[in-house]
Backbone as numpy.savetxt, mean C-alpha at the origin, in Angstrom:
# Nx Ny Nz CAx CAy CAz Cx Cy Cz
12.70 -12.13 5.11 11.82 -12.75 6.08 11.70 -13.73 5.23
11.97 -14.86 6.06 11.82 -16.27 5.14 10.36 -16.96 5.60
9.26 -15.44 5.69 8.32 -16.20 6.81 7.24 -16.35 5.43
6.45 -17.07 5.71 5.44 -17.24 4.52 3.98 -16.58 5.08
4.25 -16.00 6.32 3.05 -15.36 6.59 2.74 -14.08 6.06
3.39 -13.26 5.32 3.53 -12.25 4.45 3.20 -12.52 2.71
4.57 -12.61 2.25 4.48 -12.57 0.92 4.58 -14.07 0.66
4.04 -14.58 -0.17 3.82 -15.82 -0.92 5.38 -15.89 -1.47
6.41 -16.96 -1.33 7.76 -17.33 -1.60 7.93 -18.36 -1.69
8.47 -19.43 -3.03 8.80 -20.56 -2.79 10.16 -20.43 -1.50
10.12 -21.67 -1.00 11.23 -21.78 -0.05 11.12 -21.42 0.91
9.43 -20.58 1.04 9.83 -19.95 2.57 9.79 -20.93 3.94
9.98 -20.22 4.94 10.34 -21.27 6.25 8.68 -21.67 6.65
9.00 -22.92 7.04 7.48 -23.13 7.46 7.05 -23.19 9.19
8.15 -22.55 9.96 7.85 -22.52 11.08 7.59 -20.89 11.76
6.10 -20.49 12.15 6.63 -19.45 12.43 5.66 -19.07 13.69
6.29 -18.68 14.87 5.72 -18.54 16.11 3.89 -18.07 16.44
3.25 -18.87 16.80 1.81 -18.53 16.93 1.78 -17.29 17.14
2.21 -16.54 17.87 1.56 -14.88 18.24 1.91 -14.44 17.23
3.28 -14.66 15.97 3.26 -13.93 15.07 2.18 -14.08 13.63
1.72 -15.61 13.64 0.87 -15.63 12.84 -0.40 -15.27 12.64
-0.82 -14.98 14.70 -2.28 -14.08 14.67 -2.01 -12.40 14.42
-0.62 -12.13 14.41 -0.37 -10.63 14.04 -0.43 -10.73 12.63
0.54 -11.41 11.65 0.34 -11.17 10.61 -0.95 -11.62 9.64
-1.58 -12.15 10.11 -3.15 -12.85 9.94 -4.15 -11.20 9.72
-3.75 -10.98 11.01 -4.83 -9.68 11.62 -4.78 -8.63 10.94
-3.18 -8.11 10.57 -2.70 -6.85 9.51 -3.36 -7.12 8.75
-3.05 -8.42 7.49 -3.69 -8.56 6.58 -4.95 -8.41 6.14
-5.60 -9.00 7.23 -7.29 -8.83 6.91 -7.63 -7.10 7.38
-7.04 -6.51 8.32 -7.25 -5.23 8.56 -7.09 -4.23 7.23
-6.01 -4.77 6.50 -5.77 -3.78 5.19 -6.27 -4.26 4.18
-6.99 -5.25 4.17 -7.76 -5.84 3.09 -9.17 -5.13 3.23
-9.80 -5.05 4.70 -10.54 -4.40 4.81 -11.05 -2.95 4.79
-9.62 -2.35 4.63 -9.60 -0.79 4.54 -9.69 -0.65 3.18
-9.27 -1.74 2.32 -9.18 -1.39 0.92 -10.60 -1.59 0.29
-11.54 -2.63 0.59 -13.16 -2.73 0.48 -13.47 -1.75 1.00
-13.34 -1.05 2.07 -14.25 0.11 2.56 -14.49 0.91 1.97
-12.41 1.48 1.48 -12.27 2.89 0.99 -12.67 3.28 -0.48
-12.71 1.65 -1.40 -13.05 1.81 -2.46 -14.42 0.78 -2.83
-15.21 1.19 -1.92 -16.59 0.11 -1.81 -17.55 0.77 -2.93
-17.81 2.19 -2.89 -18.92 2.30 -3.89 -18.11 2.97 -5.21
-16.43 3.24 -4.91 -15.91 3.60 -6.38 -15.57 2.88 -7.18
-15.06 1.40 -6.90 -14.76 0.21 -7.53 -15.32 -0.86 -7.47
-15.55 -1.64 -6.15 -16.10 -2.86 -6.12 -17.58 -2.89 -6.53
-17.92 -1.79 -6.18 -19.70 -1.99 -6.12 -20.08 -0.92 -6.76
-19.35 -0.15 -7.78 -19.76 0.98 -8.69 -21.22 1.13 -9.13
-21.46 2.58 -9.44 -23.08 2.67 -9.40 -22.78 2.59 -11.04
-23.47 1.95 -11.57 -23.62 1.84 -13.15 -23.70 2.96 -13.96
-24.94 3.85 -13.22 -25.25 5.45 -13.75 -24.27 6.14 -14.00
-23.07 6.06 -13.10 -22.00 7.08 -13.72 -21.16 6.96 -14.36
-20.08 7.92 -14.58 -19.27 7.57 -15.70 -18.46 6.22 -15.79
-18.45 5.19 -16.66 -17.34 4.34 -16.55 -16.15 4.50 -15.99
-15.59 3.51 -15.24 -13.94 3.33 -15.26 -13.25 3.40 -16.49
-12.12 4.10 -16.79 -11.72 3.64 -18.08 -10.43 2.51 -17.78
-10.39 1.65 -18.66 -9.44 0.26 -18.90 -8.70 0.42 -17.61
-8.01 1.41 -17.61 -6.51 1.37 -17.23 -6.93 1.19 -15.59
-7.71 2.42 -15.24 -8.20 2.34 -13.89 -8.56 1.15 -13.32
-9.35 0.40 -13.99 -10.11 -0.96 -13.73 -8.62 -1.92 -13.58
-7.96 -2.11 -14.32 -6.80 -2.73 -14.44 -5.86 -2.58 -13.11
-5.59 -1.33 -12.77 -4.82 -1.09 -11.87 -5.96 -1.23 -10.34
-6.92 -0.96 -10.15 -7.79 -1.25 -9.01 -7.81 -2.80 -8.66
-7.53 -3.56 -9.80 -7.91 -5.08 -9.91 -6.68 -5.88 -9.49
-5.78 -5.25 -9.88 -4.24 -5.24 -9.31 -3.88 -5.36 -7.84
-3.99 -3.85 -7.51 -4.03 -3.40 -6.35 -4.85 -4.20 -5.14
-5.93 -4.24 -5.49 -6.82 -5.40 -4.83 -6.68 -6.69 -4.44
-5.66 -7.45 -6.15 -5.42 -8.73 -5.85 -3.94 -8.80 -4.81
-3.36 -7.55 -4.90 -2.19 -7.83 -4.03 -2.51 -8.02 -2.43
-3.48 -6.77 -2.15 -3.62 -7.09 -0.65 -4.89 -8.40 -0.59
-5.46 -9.19 -1.19 -6.18 -10.02 -1.63 -4.90 -11.24 -0.85
-4.02 -11.53 -1.83 -2.90 -12.41 -1.52 -1.94 -12.32 -0.24
-2.00 -11.01 -0.31 -1.31 -10.75 0.93 -1.91 -11.33 2.61
-3.35 -10.89 2.66 -4.00 -11.43 3.79 -4.28 -12.70 3.64
-4.39 -13.55 2.43 -4.41 -14.86 2.33 -3.27 -15.81 2.49
-2.29 -15.20 2.08 -1.00 -15.67 2.31 -0.75 -15.96 4.18
-1.24 -15.02 4.74 -1.06 -14.87 6.13 -1.96 -15.79 6.80
-3.13 -15.87 6.31 -4.01 -17.23 6.58 -3.89 -18.33 6.89
-3.28 -18.77 5.30 -2.53 -19.88 5.01 -1.32 -20.38 5.92
-0.73 -19.59 6.62 0.78 -20.32 7.06 -0.21 -19.87 8.43
-1.24 -19.21 8.89 -1.44 -19.60 10.13 -2.24 -20.55 10.58
-2.80 -21.57 9.47 -3.53 -22.15 9.33 -2.66 -23.73 9.15
-1.32 -23.54 8.85 -0.41 -24.57 8.76 -0.15 -25.00 6.82
-1.26 -23.86 6.00 -1.11 -24.41 4.93 -0.25 -24.04 4.07
1.33 -24.53 4.40 2.20 -24.21 3.85 2.42 -24.30 2.31
1.80 -25.50 2.24 1.96 -25.99 0.69 1.24 -24.97 -0.39
0.22 -24.82 -0.15 -1.32 -23.78 -1.09 -0.20 -22.42 -1.03
0.58 -21.97 0.11 1.26 -20.79 0.07 2.25 -21.04 -0.99
3.18 -21.60 -0.90 4.21 -21.78 -1.73 4.08 -21.93 -3.36
2.70 -22.47 -3.54 2.29 -22.40 -4.71 1.82 -20.91 -5.01
1.79 -19.96 -4.36 1.25 -18.84 -5.01 2.22 -17.79 -4.78
3.44 -18.24 -5.09 4.81 -17.56 -4.66 5.17 -16.60 -6.45
4.92 -17.47 -7.48 5.04 -16.58 -8.74 3.73 -15.60 -9.04
2.66 -16.05 -8.67 1.40 -15.12 -8.87 1.78 -13.65 -8.18
2.13 -13.91 -6.60 2.34 -12.76 -6.04 3.48 -12.22 -6.52
4.59 -12.43 -6.97 5.31 -11.89 -7.90 5.17 -11.06 -9.19
4.30 -11.44 -9.68 3.79 -11.02 -10.66 2.50 -9.88 -10.50
1.57 -10.15 -9.55 0.87 -8.87 -8.79 1.95 -7.55 -8.29
2.54 -8.03 -7.73 3.62 -7.02 -7.08 3.96 -6.44 -8.69
4.75 -6.88 -9.78 5.16 -6.03 -10.67 3.77 -5.39 -11.16
2.55 -5.90 -11.68 1.67 -4.90 -11.95 1.30 -3.80 -10.96
1.62 -4.08 -9.83 1.03 -2.67 -9.03 1.72 -1.82 -9.38
3.28 -2.04 -9.68 4.12 -0.69 -9.83 3.41 -0.26 -11.26
3.69 -1.13 -12.01 3.34 -0.76 -13.46 2.00 -0.02 -13.46
1.25 -0.43 -12.96 -0.53 0.24 -13.47 -0.16 1.67 -12.18
0.30 1.31 -11.40 0.70 2.73 -10.20 1.04 3.98 -11.26
2.20 3.38 -11.91 3.22 4.85 -12.52 2.24 5.30 -13.61
1.81 4.27 -14.46 0.77 4.96 -15.25 -0.56 5.59 -14.99
-0.83 5.11 -14.14 -2.11 6.06 -13.48 -1.70 7.96 -12.76
-0.49 7.26 -12.00 -0.04 8.52 -11.46 -0.01 9.68 -12.70
0.97 9.19 -13.85 0.98 10.12 -14.62 -0.15 10.69 -15.51
-1.34 9.79 -15.18 -2.62 10.24 -15.80 -3.56 10.64 -15.47
-3.12 11.26 -14.20 -4.28 11.97 -13.15 -4.59 13.02 -13.79
-4.01 14.03 -14.55 -4.64 15.08 -15.51 -5.63 14.86 -16.49
-5.39 13.44 -17.33 -6.04 13.24 -17.92 -7.72 12.93 -17.49
-7.10 11.74 -16.68 -8.36 11.61 -16.19 -9.38 12.24 -15.46
-8.76 13.38 -14.70 -9.40 14.43 -14.10 -10.21 15.31 -15.15
-9.34 15.65 -16.18 -9.97 16.53 -17.20 -11.34 15.76 -18.04
-10.95 14.69 -18.05 -12.20 13.76 -19.06 -13.09 13.52 -17.74
-13.06 13.61 -17.00 -14.20 13.82 -16.04 -14.70 15.12 -15.50
-14.43 15.98 -16.01 -14.75 17.41 -16.13 -14.40 18.21 -15.30
-13.64 17.74 -14.34 -12.86 18.91 -13.32 -11.68 19.72 -13.61
-11.94 21.04 -13.12 -11.02 21.84 -13.68 -9.54 21.77 -13.15
-8.65 21.04 -13.97 -7.27 20.95 -13.72 -6.62 21.88 -13.69
-7.01 22.91 -13.93 -5.70 24.10 -13.91 -6.37 24.68 -12.24
-7.57 24.65 -11.79 -7.44 25.46 -10.79 -7.35 24.29 -9.42
-6.85 23.07 -9.65 -6.88 21.91 -9.02 -4.88 21.71 -8.84
-4.20 22.50 -9.71 -2.98 22.19 -9.72 -2.01 21.98 -8.59
-2.41 22.76 -7.86 -1.65 22.28 -6.40 -2.22 20.96 -5.54
-2.97 20.86 -5.96 -3.81 19.53 -5.10 -3.06 18.42 -6.07
-3.08 18.47 -7.23 -2.87 17.52 -8.32 -1.36 17.14 -7.87
-0.44 18.12 -7.88 0.81 18.12 -7.27 1.10 17.64 -6.09
0.17 17.64 -5.08 0.09 16.68 -3.84 0.50 15.39 -3.88
-1.09 15.39 -4.65 -1.37 13.92 -4.99 -0.50 12.85 -5.53
0.25 13.81 -6.68 1.19 13.12 -7.47 2.60 12.71 -7.10
2.89 13.55 -6.30 4.29 13.47 -5.47 4.12 12.38 -4.15
2.91 12.52 -3.55 2.89 11.57 -2.42 2.45 10.41 -3.00
1.97 10.15 -4.25 1.76 8.58 -4.61 3.00 8.01 -5.15
4.15 9.00 -5.79 5.06 8.32 -6.52 6.47 8.02 -4.80
6.14 8.94 -4.13 6.73 8.86 -2.74 6.54 7.30 -2.12
5.06 6.81 -2.30 4.49 5.67 -2.01 4.75 4.37 -2.53
5.15 4.78 -4.00 5.57 3.73 -5.01 6.95 3.37 -4.62
7.87 4.77 -4.77 9.33 3.97 -4.53 9.20 3.43 -2.81
8.44 3.71 -1.99 8.82 2.75 -0.70 8.71 1.49 -0.83
7.23 1.38 -1.48 6.75 0.03 -1.92 8.20 -1.10 -2.40
8.62 -0.27 -3.52 9.43 -0.91 -4.28 10.94 -1.41 -3.44
11.16 0.12 -3.01 12.38 -0.63 -1.90 12.13 -1.45 -0.88
10.96 -1.82 -0.39 10.69 -2.74 0.60 10.49 -3.94 0.04
10.16 -4.08 -1.08 9.84 -5.44 -1.89 11.29 -5.71 -2.38
11.65 -5.08 -2.81 13.50 -5.80 -3.21 14.16 -6.08 -2.16
14.31 -5.42 -0.95 15.17 -6.03 0.31 14.26 -6.68 0.89
13.18 -7.20 0.67 12.33 -8.29 1.49 12.82 -9.16 0.83
12.81 -9.17 -1.00 13.18 -10.51 -1.45 14.38 -10.85 -1.00
15.52 -9.81 -1.26 16.37 -10.62 -0.73 16.69 -11.04 0.61
15.99 -10.63 1.93 16.19 -10.96 3.05 14.88 -12.41 3.30
14.86 -13.25 2.30 13.56 -14.02 2.66 13.96 -15.18 2.92
15.37 -15.10 3.28 15.72 -16.15 4.29 15.68 -15.92 5.86
15.55 -14.63 6.16 15.30 -14.09 7.26 13.80 -13.57 8.08
13.16 -14.55 8.28 11.71 -14.93 8.92 11.46 -13.35 8.97
12.22 -12.68 10.60 11.50 -11.88 10.99 11.89 -10.26 9.91
12.70 -10.61 9.45 13.20 -9.24 8.43 12.46 -8.97 7.39
11.82 -10.30 6.61 11.38 -10.27 5.57 9.75 -10.29 5.96
9.37 -10.62 7.16 7.95 -10.44 7.19 7.45 -8.93 7.61
8.55 -7.96 8.14 8.23 -6.65 8.43 8.39 -6.08 7.18
9.31 -6.29 6.46 9.50 -5.67 4.98 8.28 -5.89 3.98
7.45 -6.82 4.30 6.56 -7.21 3.42 5.40 -6.27 3.83
5.22 -6.05 5.31 4.05 -5.19 5.89 4.35 -4.16 5.50
5.60 -3.23 5.73 5.71 -2.39 5.35 5.57 -1.55 3.95
5.97 -2.56 3.03 5.63 -2.55 1.59 4.12 -2.13 1.11
3.48 -2.83 2.36 1.63 -3.15 1.75 1.40 -1.99 2.44
1.87 -1.46 3.49 1.68 0.15 4.22 1.76 1.21 3.50
2.96 1.04 2.57 3.26 1.82 1.80 2.13 2.43 0.97
1.19 1.36 0.21 0.54 1.65 -0.66 -1.28 1.80 -0.33
-1.72 1.83 1.02 -3.10 2.03 1.63 -3.25 3.14 1.86
-2.59 4.24 1.58 -2.84 5.78 1.92 -4.27 6.12 0.80
-4.29 5.39 -0.34 -5.45 5.64 -1.30 -6.49 5.58 -0.58
-6.55 4.26 -0.05 -7.65 3.43 0.92 -7.97 4.46 1.93
-7.20 4.79 2.49 -7.52 5.57 3.77 -8.11 6.59 3.58
-7.47 7.59 2.44 -7.92 9.13 2.57 -9.58 8.81 1.89
-10.12 7.75 0.97 -11.40 7.78 0.92 -12.05 7.48 1.73
-11.60 6.41 3.09 -12.46 5.91 4.20 -13.00 7.52 5.29
-11.86 8.17 4.85 -11.92 9.88 5.58 -13.01 10.50 4.92
-13.24 10.18 3.85 -14.53 10.91 3.27 -15.93 10.32 3.52
-15.84 9.23 4.39 -16.91 8.85 4.28 -17.53 9.50 5.54
-19.15 9.43 5.85 -20.13 10.01 6.66 -19.78 10.15 8.01
-18.91 9.18 8.71 -18.78 9.10 9.98 -17.52 9.67 10.15
-17.01 10.32 9.57 -15.28 11.11 9.35 -15.85 12.52 8.89
-17.53 12.57 8.93 -17.28 13.94 8.23 -16.91 15.19 9.43
-16.66 16.38 8.83 -15.49 17.44 9.39 -14.42 17.13 9.84
-14.00 15.84 9.42 -12.57 15.69 9.90 -11.15 15.81 8.72
-10.66 16.50 8.72 -9.76 16.78 7.44 -9.32 15.35 7.06
-9.33 14.99 5.49 -9.15 13.81 5.22 -7.79 13.38 5.30
-6.66 14.53 4.72 -5.21 14.77 5.02 -4.88 13.94 6.28
-5.39 14.95 7.05 -4.51 14.62 8.60 -5.33 13.26 9.06
-6.66 12.70 8.86 -7.01 11.80 9.03 -5.99 10.26 8.18
-5.82 9.97 7.23 -4.64 9.66 6.32 -3.52 9.20 7.09
-2.88 10.41 7.09 -1.53 10.55 7.99 -1.92 9.91 9.31
-2.85 10.31 10.07 -3.01 9.37 11.35 -3.22 7.72 11.07
-3.77 7.53 10.20 -3.98 6.07 9.86 -2.57 5.16 9.67
-1.66 5.98 8.87 -0.54 5.71 8.78 0.67 5.69 9.97
0.29 6.70 10.61 1.23 6.34 12.06 0.65 5.40 12.86
-0.54 4.90 12.92 -1.45 3.92 13.84 -0.59 3.03 13.26
-0.91 2.56 12.02 -0.35 1.33 11.61 1.42 0.86 11.59
2.09 2.19 11.34 3.62 2.24 11.91 3.62 2.08 13.50
2.86 2.60 14.28 2.90 2.58 15.71 2.41 0.43 16.30
1.54 0.11 15.30 1.20 -1.02 15.61 2.36 -2.28 15.76
3.36 -1.73 14.35 4.23 -2.55 14.13 5.21 -2.51 15.11
5.95 -1.15 15.41 6.63 -1.04 16.65 6.31 -2.01 17.70
4.78 -1.66 18.40 4.45 -2.46 19.46 4.60 -3.45 19.28
4.07 -4.35 17.99 4.33 -5.65 17.87 5.67 -5.97 18.46
7.04 -5.26 17.82 8.53 -5.78 18.09 8.24 -5.63 19.73
7.93 -4.86 20.24 8.33 -4.45 21.76 7.90 -5.78 22.23
6.78 -6.05 22.02 6.10 -7.22 22.80 6.61 -8.29 22.42
6.65 -8.94 21.32 7.42 -10.17 20.98 9.10 -10.28 20.93
9.48 -9.18 21.10 10.95 -9.29 20.86 11.65 -8.45 21.81
10.93 -7.45 22.69 11.44 -6.63 23.66 12.17 -5.86 22.93
12.37 -5.55 21.86 12.83 -4.26 21.41 12.56 -4.23 19.78
13.06 -2.94 19.48 12.38 -2.61 17.85 13.31 -3.35 17.16
12.89 -4.09 16.21 13.73 -4.89 14.82 14.40 -3.90 14.18
15.29 -4.68 13.75 16.10 -3.32 12.71 15.62 -2.65 11.75
14.40 -3.75 11.10 14.14 -3.44 9.66 12.99 -2.40 10.32
12.10 -2.56 11.07 11.42 -1.83 11.63 11.76 -0.37 12.10
13.28 -0.20 12.73 14.00 0.68 13.30 14.12 1.44 11.79
14.74 1.02 11.04 14.84 1.93 9.53 13.73 2.37 8.84
12.88 0.92 8.82 11.65 0.75 7.69 10.58 1.78 7.97
10.21 2.08 9.20 9.14 2.83 9.66 9.43 4.52 9.42
10.45 5.09 9.81 10.88 6.36 9.23 10.99 6.63 7.97
11.72 5.38 7.07 11.69 5.88 5.70 10.62 5.44 5.23
9.55 4.40 5.73 8.10 4.54 4.87 7.40 5.79 5.21
7.48 6.35 6.29 6.77 7.77 6.75 7.36 9.12 5.80
8.70 9.08 5.54 9.20 10.35 4.98 9.46 10.06 3.27
9.88 8.97 3.05 9.63 9.09 1.70 8.01 8.96 1.15
7.23 8.73 1.64 5.82 9.05 1.46 5.32 10.20 1.30
5.47 10.59 2.79 4.83 11.86 2.95 5.67 13.36 2.44
6.91 12.91 2.86 7.73 14.27 2.56 7.33 14.85 0.94
7.50 14.22 0.20 7.52 14.66 -1.38 6.43 15.59 -1.39
5.20 15.14 -0.63 3.99 16.08 -0.97 4.00 16.72 -0.70
4.45 17.44 0.49 4.61 18.45 0.86 5.47 19.72 0.74
6.66 18.80 0.46 7.60 19.70 0.14 8.06 20.00 -1.27
8.00 19.32 -2.23 8.09 19.49 -3.73 7.23 20.28 -4.28
5.73 20.40 -4.44 4.54 21.45 -4.92 5.01 22.57 -5.31
5.18 23.14 -6.12 5.65 24.73 -6.12 7.26 24.75 -6.66
8.02 23.91 -6.60 9.32 23.58 -6.89 9.40 23.49 -8.53
10.81 23.89 -9.07 10.67 23.39 -9.92 10.68 22.05 -10.80
11.41 21.13 -9.88 10.85 19.55 -10.02 9.36 19.72 -10.30
8.43 19.87 -9.24 7.05 20.14 -9.72 6.49 20.78 -10.64
6.91 21.82 -11.33 6.77 22.27 -12.45 7.10 21.06 -13.91
8.50 20.83 -13.40 8.79 19.49 -14.72 7.54 18.52 -14.44
7.35 18.21 -13.69 6.16 16.84 -13.36 5.20 17.30 -14.34
4.18 18.70 -13.30 3.26 19.18 -13.75 3.35 19.52 -15.68
4.08 19.55 -16.23 4.47 19.89 -17.36 4.25 18.55 -18.12
4.55 17.39 -17.75 5.16 16.26 -18.10 3.53 15.59 -18.19
3.12 16.05 -17.33 1.44 15.15 -17.09 0.69 16.08 -17.60
0.56 17.36 -18.06 -0.46 18.68 -18.41 -0.36 17.72 -20.45
């Protein structure tokens, strides 16, 4: 999408219909709020009396938070007509996106090491580690696919905007699962609540298409099922398989 309302790109289109500006800005702020709420105590305002975060986790958290800040800021900039500033952030957004991929992959592959250093019995949590690792790897694959396709479609405003939204949806589940652990959601299964949050985001995008286009956009039509399947299926289908054994051996 050549729409500057989501990913900061040089040469982005300068016109976005008002309703789409509001939608993009609203979703950007919603996702940023979810990240802040989910990581409020464990990252943004961490209790200094606890175990300090490892440097690579600090870097990872900073880069991912920066992505969602840029995502929201770009949507707000375009919604207020500040396209020049939006364009100047293009290179920074590309660097941050690359950082999200690199630090996420490193963090996934070091889950066992991190948990062991925190005193967690990783052998007893082998199944959970497999579920988390495959879910996160699936999310990262979806993020990369949407990013690459979104960049290639940057001259097609509607397509690009939806692809960048789907890219951000792909990496929001760590925040959602931590929100599920808040007292307000006590008694509700965190995984089910996270899946419900992802389904809600997907449904919002589909509903937006129907309200603004009177049809489901082509990128939404394939992107939503791709996002859900690639993100969620590996977490439930691969643990316990030979491929899972290989990955866990690599991580152990």
